[in-house]
C-alpha positions, -999 to 999 in steps of 0.1 A, spaced: -661 520 -682 -631 517 -659 -633 494 -629 -601 508 -614 -608 536 -590 -590 568 -598 -565 581 -573 -570 616 -560 -553 642 -582 -517 649 -573 -489 669 -588 -469 649 -612 -431 647 -610 -408 644 -640 -416 617 -665 -394 586 -661 -411 562 -686 -436 571 -713 -462 593 -697 -455 581 -661 -437 598 -633 -419 577 -607 -450 574 -584 -472 563 -613 -446 537 -624 -443 524 -588 -481 522 -585 -483 502 -617 -463 474 -600 -481 477 -566 -511 454 -564 -524 471 -533 -531 502 -554 -554 482 -577 -567 457 -551 -570 474 -517 -587 443 -504 -557 421 -512 -550 412 -475 -586 399 -472 -582 378 -504 -548 364 -492 -563 355 -458 -593 338 -474 -570 318 -498 -548 307 -469 -579 296 -448 -593 277 -478 -560 259 -484 -558 249 -447 -593 235 -448 -585 216 -480 -553 201 -466 -571 192 -433 -597 171 -453 -572 155 -477 -557 120 -473 -522 112 -485 -515 120 -521 -513 93 -548 -487 102 -575 -496 93 -611 -469 97 -637 -475 110 -672 -439 112 -684 -404 99 -677 -390 128 -656 -394 134 -619 -415 165 -627 -440 147 -649 -464 135 -623 -496 145 -607 -504 144 -570 -540 133 -565 -556 141 -532 -588 125 -521 -610 147 -500 -629 131 -471 -658 154 -468 
């Protein structure tokens, strides 16, 4: 069973890679083709991040290694 909806039939152009024409190859790298609700998902993620940041106090950094990149920022949420 395929969960990806099939696009309407269209005339294929010359093959450019394996069994794909240029349009099929472009579609393979375009998430909007496979997730048409992407703008909704992005907006929900942004809103959730803003709510989380609004409820977070200052971060406490905890190191787990010697380099500058080896640390965790821990945020305490207020409610």
